[in-house]
N, C-alpha and C positions, 0 to 999 in steps of 0.2 A: 505495500498498499504506500503511495505516492504524497507526501503530507507537506504544505505549502502553509508559510508565515510570510504576510507582509507585514511589514513595521516601519512605518512613517518613511515610506518609499526605498525601503530595502525586503528583498525578494530573497529568503531563505526557504529551502528546499531539503527534505530526508525520507529516509526512508523508515517507514514503520515495519514490523514484523507483529502479528500477534502470536502469542507466546502460552494461552492459559491454557491451562490443564483440560481437557476435553473437548476441545472448539472444534468444531468442524474442520477449520483449516489444519489444526494439528493434525489428525485423524485424518485426513487428506492424504499430509505429509506423509504421515505414516505409513497412511495403506499401501502410497507410491514405493518407498523403499521397501517394505515386506512383499509385494506384489513380485519382486525380483528375489528374493530369497530363496534360497536353496530349499530349505529346510519347511516352505508353502507346502501343505498338500495336509495328506489325511497317516495319523499314524495309531499305531491299532498295539493292544498287550499280545501276546503269544497263544492266549487263552481267548482272546477274541472281546472280551467282555469290556473293557474300558477302550472308546476310540475317542479320538482327539484331533479332531478337525483343525490346522491353521491353515486359517480365513487370509486370499490376500491384501483385506485389508485392515490388518493389525488386530485383530480379535480371533477368538475362538471358539470352538464348541465341543464341548466334550460330553457322548453320551455313555451314561453306566447300567451294562444290560442292557435289560426294555426301557428303559428309563432316558429316550432321547433328551438333550437338549439341558441335560441335569445339570451343567455348569457350562456359563457363559463371562466372557470379558476379554480382557485386550493382553497383549503380550508384547515384549519387546526381545531384538535376539542382539548378542554382541559378542561376534567372535562364534564360540562354540555355547556359549552360553543364552539360557532364555527364563528371564521373568514373566510372574505370571501377574495379575491384579484380574481378579473374578468381580462380578456385577456385584456380588454383595457385601462385597469388602475386604475377603481372604486374599490371602499374596502367597505365590509361593513360586517354584527356580526348578530349573533342570540343566542339563546339559549334553549336549549331543554325544556322543562318543566317536562316533565316523557318518559319513553320510546317510546312512539306514537306520542310527538306533540312538535311541534318545533316553534317556534314565531322569524320569521324577517321579517325586513324592515315592520312593523305594520302589519304583516298576520298570521293567523295561519295555517301550514301545519301538515299535519296528514299523519302518514306512509300508504304506500300501499302495 
């Protein structure tokens, strides 16, 4: 966003960025970054009970057993580390040990 200020014949222009947590601008920016991330997609425990989908918009949707969308929230990946912020306020993290294996909450997820 470009903001202009006119003070007694003097024009000053400066760039302003929106950085408020949870803003649509932030989500769009994070979504674009996550859409290009190699870890976006479906991750499933070996028994198939927990299905964890990392969406390209920086959000996740986790199903447990027959309970679809049991947990939803946002995520952020830095290197091989992932942080989760559930919509209810719960936080968690995990680690990608290779391109097809995620360790999270004492569980092992595989890419599907």
